[in-house]
C-alpha positions in Angstrom: 23.3 10.7 16.2 26.0 11.9 18.4 25.4 13.4 21.9 26.4 16.8 20.7 24.2 16.8 17.4 21.3 19.2 17.2 18.0 17.7 18.0 16.2 19.8 15.4 15.3 18.1 12.0 13.2 18.8 9.0 11.9 15.3 9.0 11.8 12.5 11.6 10.9 9.1 10.5 9.7 6.4 13.0 10.5 3.1 11.4 13.5 2.1 9.4 12.1 -0.8 7.4 12.0 -0.7 3.7 9.5 2.1 3.3 10.9 4.3 6.1 14.4 4.0 4.9 13.5 4.7 1.4 11.5 7.8 2.6 14.7 9.0 4.6 17.0 8.5 1.5 14.4 10.4 -0.8 14.1 13.3 1.6 17.9 13.5 2.2 18.5 13.5 -1.6 16.1 16.6 -1.8 18.2 18.5 0.9 16.3 17.6 3.9 17.9 16.9 7.4 16.4 13.7 8.4 16.1 11.6 11.8 15.5 7.9 11.1 14.5 6.0 14.3 14.5 2.1 14.5 13.2 0.2 17.5 14.3 -3.3 16.4 17.2 -3.4 13.7 16.9 -7.3 14.0 13.2 -7.4 13.0 14.1 -7.5 9.3 14.5 -11.2 9.5 10.8 -11.7 10.0 8.4 -13.2 7.4 7.4 -10.0 5.4 7.1 -8.7 1.8 9.6 -9.9 -0.8 7.8 -9.5 -4.1 8.1 -6.2 -5.8 6.0 -5.0 -8.7 7.9 -3.4 -11.7 7.0 0.3 -10.5 8.6 -0.6 -7.0 11.6 -2.0 -8.9 12.0 1.1 -10.8 11.8 3.2 -7.6 14.9 1.3 -6.3 16.7 1.7 -9.4 16.0 5.3 -9.7 17.3 5.9 -6.3 20.5 4.1 -6.9 19.6 0.6 -5.0 20.9 -2.3 -7.3 19.1 -5.1 -5.1 18.7 -7.3 -8.1 22.5 -7.5 -8.6 22.9 -9.2 -5.2 22.5 -12.8 -3.9 19.1 -13.9 -2.9 17.2 -11.8 -5.5 16.1 -12.2 -8.9 13.6 -10.6 -11.4 10.0 -11.4 -11.4 8.2 -11.8 -14.8 4.5 -12.0 -13.3 2.2 -14.7 -12.0 1.1 -18.0 -12.8 -2.2 -19.4 -11.4 -3.0 -23.1 -10.7 -6.8 -23.5 -10.6 -8.3 -25.9 -8.0 -9.9 -28.0 -10.6 -6.6 -29.2 -11.9 -6.8 -27.5 -15.3 -4.0 -25.9 -17.1 -2.1 -23.1 -15.2 -3.0 -19.6 -16.3 0.2 -17.3 -17.1 -0.2 -13.6 -16.2 3.1 -11.9 -17.5 3.7 -8.4 -16.6 2.7 -6.4 -19.9 5.3 -5.0 -22.3 8.1 -7.2 -21.0 8.4 -5.3 -17.8 10.1 -7.0 -14.7 9.5 -6.9 -11.0 11.8 -7.9 -8.3 12.0 -10.7 -5.9 14.5 -10.0 -2.9 15.0 -11.4 0.5 13.2 -9.2 3.0 16.4 -8.9 5.2 18.5 -8.0 2.2 16.0 -5.5 1.0 15.9 -3.9 4.4 19.7 -3.9 4.8 20.4 -2.4 1.4 17.9 0.6 2.0 19.0 1.1 5.5 22.7 1.3 4.7 21.9 3.6 1.8 19.9 6.0 4.1 22.3 5.8 7.0 25.2 6.7 4.8 23.5 9.5 3.0 24.5 13.2 3.9 21.8 14.5 6.2 20.3 11.3 7.7 21.0 10.6 11.4 20.2 6.9 11.8 19.2 6.1 15.4 19.0 2.3 16.2 17.2 0.8 19.2 15.2 3.9 19.5 12.0 3.0 21.2 9.4 5.7 20.7 7.2 6.5 23.7 5.2 9.5 22.5 4.7 11.7 19.6 3.1 15.2 19.2 2.9 17.5 16.2 6.6 18.6 16.5 8.3 16.2 19.1 9.2 12.7 19.2 10.1 11.2 22.8 12.1 8.0 22.7 14.6 6.0 24.6 17.9 4.9 23.2 21.0 3.3 24.9 19.2 3.4 28.3 18.6 7.2 28.2 15.4 9.2 27.7 15.6 11.6 24.6 13.6 13.8 22.4 13.9 15.4 19.1 12.0 18.2 17.3 11.0 18.0 13.5 9.0 20.0 11.3 7.1 16.9 10.1 7.1 13.4 11.8 6.5 10.4 9.5 5.0 7.2 10.7 6.7 4.3 8.7 6.4 2.2 11.7 3.9 -0.6 10.5 0.6 -1.8 11.4 0.7 -1.0 15.2 2.2 2.3 14.5 2.7 4.6 17.5 2.3 7.7 15.1 -1.1 6.4 14.0 -2.1 5.8 17.6 -0.9 9.5 18.5 -3.6 10.7 16.0 -6.3 8.9 17.9 -6.6 6.3 15.1 -7.2 2.7 15.8 -4.4 0.1 15.6 -6.7 -2.9 16.5 -5.6 -5.9 14.5 -7.9 -6.9 11.6 -6.9 -10.4 11.3 -7.9 -12.2 8.1 -5.6 -15.2 8.2 -2.3 -16.5 9.3 0.5 -17.6 7.1 3.5 -19.9 7.3 6.3 -19.3 5.2 8.5 -22.4 4.3 12.0 -22.2 2.7 12.9 -25.1 0.3 16.4 -25.6 -1.3 17.5 -27.6 -4.0 14.4 -27.5 -6.1 12.9 -25.9 -9.2 9.7 -24.2 -10.1 7.7 -25.2 -13.3 7.8 -21.4 -14.4 11.0 -19.7 -13.7 10.8 -16.2 -12.2 7.1 -16.3 -12.0 5.1 -16.2 -8.6 3.1 -19.4 -8.4 -0.5 -18.7 -6.8 -1.8 -22.3 -6.1 -5.5 -23.0 -5.3 -7.3 -26.0 -4.0 -6.4 -26.2 -0.3 -8.0 -24.5 2.6 -6.3 -21.2 1.5 -4.1 -20.1 -1.3 -0.4 -20.8 -1.7 2.1 -18.4 -3.0 5.4 -19.8 -4.2 8.4 -18.1 -5.6 12.1 -18.3 -6.2 14.5 -16.3 -4.3 17.7 -17.5 -5.8 18.9 -20.5 -7.8 17.6 -23.6 -5.9 16.0 -21.6 -3.2 12.2 -21.4 -3.0 9.7 -19.7 -0.5 6.4 -21.3 0.0 3.7 -19.1 1.6 0.8 -21.0 3.0 -2.3 -19.1 3.9 -4.3 -20.7 6.7 -7.8 -19.4 7.7 -7.9 -18.4 11.4 -10.5 -21.0 12.3 -8.0 -23.9 11.0 -4.9 -22.4 12.6 -3.6 -25.2 14.9 -0.5 -25.3 17.3 -0.7 -29.0 17.8 -0.3 -31.2 14.8 0.3 -28.3 12.6 2.8 -30.2 10.3 0.5 -33.0 9.8 -2.4 -30.7 8.7 -0.1 -28.7 6.4 1.1 -31.9 4.8 -2.4 -33.4 4.4 -4.3 -30.2 3.4 -1.7 -28.2 1.3 1.2 -30.2 0.1 -0.5 -32.3 -2.5 -1.5 -29.2 -4.4 2.1 -28.0 -4.8 3.3 -28.1 -8.4 6.4 -29.5 -10.0 7.2 -32.2 -7.4 7.4 -29.8 -4.5 5.3 -31.9 -2.2 8.0 -34.2 -0.7 10.6 -31.3 -0.2 7.8 -29.1 1.3 7.1 -31.8 3.8 10.8 -32.3 4.5 11.4 -28.6 5.1 8.4 -28.7 7.5 9.7 -31.5 9.6 13.2 -29.8 9.6 11.6 -26.7 11.1 12.6 -24.5 8.0 9.6 -22.0 8.3 8.3 -18.9 9.8 5.0 -17.8 11.0 3.1 -14.4 10.8 -0.4 -13.0 10.9 -2.1 -11.4 8.0 -4.2 -8.3 8.5 -6.1 -6.1 6.4 -7.0 -2.4 6.8 -8.0 -0.1 4.0 -6.4 3.3 3.5 -8.8 5.9 4.9 -6.4 8.5 6.1 -2.7 9.7 5.8 -2.7 11.3 9.1 -2.2 15.2 9.3 0.3 17.6 7.8 2.5 17.4 10.8 2.2 13.6 11.5 2.0 11.7 8.2 1.1 7.9 7.8 2.8 6.0 4.9 3.1 2.3 4.1 1.5 -0.1 6.5 0.9 2.5 9.0 -1.6 4.1 6.5 -3.1 0.7 5.3 -2.2 -2.8 4.5 -3.4 -5.9 2.5 -2.7 -9.5 2.2 0.7 -10.1 1.1 -0.2 -12.6 -1.8 -1.0 -9.7 -4.2 2.2 -8.0 -3.3 0.5 -4.5 -3.6 1.6 -3.2 0.0 5.4 -2.9 -0.6 4.7 -1.1 -4.2 2.1 1.3 -2.5 4.6 2.0 0.4 7.4 2.9 -1.9 5.1 5.2 -3.7 4.0 6.9 -0.5 7.8 7.5 0.3 8.6 9.0 -2.9 5.5 11.1 -3.2 5.9 12.5 0.3 9.7 13.6 -0.5 8.5 15.2 -3.6 5.9 17.7 -2.3 5.6 20.0 0.6 1.9 20.3 0.4 0.1 17.7 2.4 -3.1 18.0 0.7 -1.5 17.4 -2.7 0.3 14.4 -1.3 -2.9 12.9 0.2 -4.8 13.5 -3.1 -2.1 11.9 -5.2 -1.9 8.8 -2.9 -5.6 8.2 -2.6 -5.8 8.5 -6.5 -2.8 6.0 -6.8 -4.0 3.5 -4.3 -7.8 3.2 -4.6 -8.0 0.9 -7.6 -5.0 -1.5 -6.7 -6.4 -1.5 -3.0 -9.8 -2.8 -4.1 -8.2 -5.3 -6.5 -5.9 -6.6 -3.9 -8.7 -7.0 -1.3 -11.0 -8.6 -3.9 -8.6 -11.1 -5.3 -7.7 -12.5 -2.0 -11.4 -12.5 -1.1 -12.2 -14.6 -4.3 -9.2 -16.8 -4.0 -9.7 -17.6 -0.4 -13.4 -17.7 0.2 -15.0 -21.1 -0.2 -18.6 -19.8 -0.5 -20.3 -20.8 -3.8 -20.5 -17.3 -5.1 -16.8 -16.6 -4.5 -16.3 -20.0 -6.5 -18.4 -18.7 -9.3 -16.6 -15.5 -9.4 -13.2 -17.4 -9.3 -14.2 -19.5 -12.4 -15.5 -16.4 -14.2 -12.1 -14.8 -13.7 -10.3 -17.9 -15.0 -12.5 -17.6 -18.1 -11.5 -14.0 -18.5 -7.7 -14.5 -18.1 -7.8 -17.4 -20.5 -9.8 -15.9 -23.3 -9.4 -12.1 -23.2 -5.9 -10.6 -23.4 -7.1 -7.1 -22.4 -8.8 -8.5 -19.2 -5.8 -10.4 -18.2 -3.5 -7.5 -18.9 -5.6 -4.9 -16.9 -5.4 -7.3 -13.9 -1.6 -7.3 -13.8 -1.5 -3.6 -14.8 -3.6 -2.9 -11.6 -1.8 -5.0 -9.2 1.4 -3.3 -10.5 -0.2 0.0 -9.6 0.1 1.1 -13.3 -3.4 1.1 -14.3 -5.4 3.5 -12.0 -8.6 3.8 -14.1 -11.6 3.6 -12.0 -13.8 3.0 -15.1 -11.6 0.2 -16.2 -11.8 -1.4 -12.9 -15.6 -0.9 -12.7 -16.0 -2.3 -16.0 -13.9 -5.3 -15.4 -15.9 -6.1 -12.0 -19.2 -5.9 -13.9 -17.9 -8.1 -16.7 -16.7 -10.7 -14.1 -20.1 -10.8 -12.2 -21.9 -11.0 -15.5 -19.7 -14.0 -16.5 -20.3 -15.7 -13.2 -24.1 -15.2 -13.5 -24.2 -16.5 -17.2 -22.3 -19.5 -16.0 -24.7 -20.2 -13.3 -27.7 -19.7 -15.5 -26.4 -21.9 -18.3 -26.0 -24.8 -15.7 -29.5 -24.2 -14.1 -31.3 -26.7 -16.3 -29.4 -29.5 -14.7 -31.2 -31.4 -11.9 -31.0 -29.5 -8.5 -29.0 -26.8 -10.2 -31.7 -24.2 -10.5 -31.9 -23.4 -6.7 -28.2 -23.2 -6.4 -28.2 -20.7 -9.5 -30.8 -18.5 -7.7 -28.8 -18.6 -4.5 -25.4 -17.7 -6.3 -27.1 -14.8 -8.2 -28.7 -13.5 -5.0 -25.4 -13.5 -3.1 -23.6 -11.9 -6.0 -26.1 -9.1 -6.3 -25.9 -8.5 -2.4 -22.1 -8.2 -2.6 -22.1 -5.8 -5.5 -24.6 -3.7 -3.6 -22.5 -3.7 -0.6 -19.4 -3.0 -2.8 -20.9 0.1 -4.2 -21.9 1.2 -0.7 -18.4 0.4 0.5 -16.8 2.5 -2.2 -18.9 5.5 -1.4 -18.2 5.1 2.3 -14.4 5.1 1.6 -14.8 8.3 -0.4 -16.8 9.8 2.5 -14.3 8.7 5.2 -11.3 10.0 3.2 -12.9 13.4 3.1 -12.9 13.4 6.8 -16.6 13.5 7.2 -16.8 12.7 10.9 -15.4 9.5 12.5 -16.4 7.0 9.7 -13.7 4.6 10.1 -15.8 1.9 12.0 -18.6 2.3 9.7 -16.4 1.9 6.6 -14.9 -1.3 8.1 -18.4 -2.7 8.9 -19.8 -2.0 5.3 -16.6 -3.5 3.6 -16.9 -6.6 5.7 -20.4 -7.3 4.1 -18.5 -7.1 0.6 -15.5 -9.2 2.0 -16.7 -11.4 4.7 -14.0 -13.9 4.5 -11.2 -11.2 4.6 -12.6 -8.8 7.1 -15.3 -10.2 9.2 -13.1 -12.0 11.5 -11.3 -8.5 12.2 -14.2 -6.4 12.5 -15.7 -6.6 15.7 -19.4 -7.6 15.5 -19.4 -7.9 11.8 -20.9 -10.8 10.1 -21.7 -11.6 6.6 -25.2 -10.3 5.7 -26.3 -13.5 3.9 -26.1 -17.1 4.0 -24.4 -19.0 1.4 -23.2 -22.6 1.1 -19.6 -23.6 1.2 -18.0 -25.0 -2.1 -16.3 -28.3 -1.2 -14.9 -28.5 -4.8 -14.7 -26.7 -8.1 -17.9 -25.7 -10.0 
């Protein structure tokens, strides 16, 4: 943006990460004049989303970004889950041969940002630190000068601590569910090429994927109560490394010792609002989930494209809530089941394994929902009920064993409570999304009872509503 350029825009986007840059590019190609503001252009090197589901990969191709043809990227075929009991891995390929995209985060951001910055109608302003936002003006500093611009619509694509979100009086208080450590390994191969490997058995799940030939990223999920600054390498080596597949244990430990890792906090915030017609929230500013399920980037890309494709804010909100409600619940629920060590979570986990192994429809529905392609509330509800029924049946079948009846009663009771609070949470989400009063805190507290592992540590004053024993090993 030159000093003589007009300060009036159709759209001002705060945040030039992948979602903000895509949003700018999509609006510009529809003829809008766009200001794209970024406070920290070097921030793209942080540990962040790198796995895109097929629908997000298609968005990139449709808009002319060929990230899959560049170094440090490759196709993603789906997922493979390694159960904690050492049984055979479970393959979850994307249906119909569709492909996702695995791309180094910095490369993805630079590709989108360059495309947006070079597009006619986009003024990219680096090192623009936004100070305040109202319905038509953005106040920011750049190159040591205080500046402002006017826009018909201001879009917050500025992440979890979004200043646009704060300007609407909405909370940006962190809702920490875990911390993660990303380790880069070179010169190794994965057992299942082009698949994301979800490894269970340690204190938290591990997500492993290849970025390029011989380059592998290992994302270790660490519960908040086990996060250590001293002796971290030893703890990770002892508690996680032995579960890694395909002989990765040794190279993982070597990479840790060489300091080839990054750290980040994982936070969770359900989508309750998209802001207002003049100040719109997209991507992580609207809601965010654990990165293991890779839902966040896909939903963020959908936000950007949908916003550029409509001028009616109400239509945009209705479409995005419809598109996000099912993948959102699955993303939160899967992480909860994979990470929680309570016995009822373990029962659900083994019921899910059973469904994936024996029922192709159940298996395909999981990947289609994660890929944001199956949006059926009925289908999701049936899958949840089926999973709970399998878990209960599994407990009852073992209740004749000595000391097992009490455990079966405890697990079934805990599952019933969680299901009850899930139903209440879904109703509360619908109420909050209709804007019936300030329901955000109440929604968070109710969901924390359904997902105590994921949300209780981030929900002030929230605690699990029931006691249940911890599962030290598989069922």
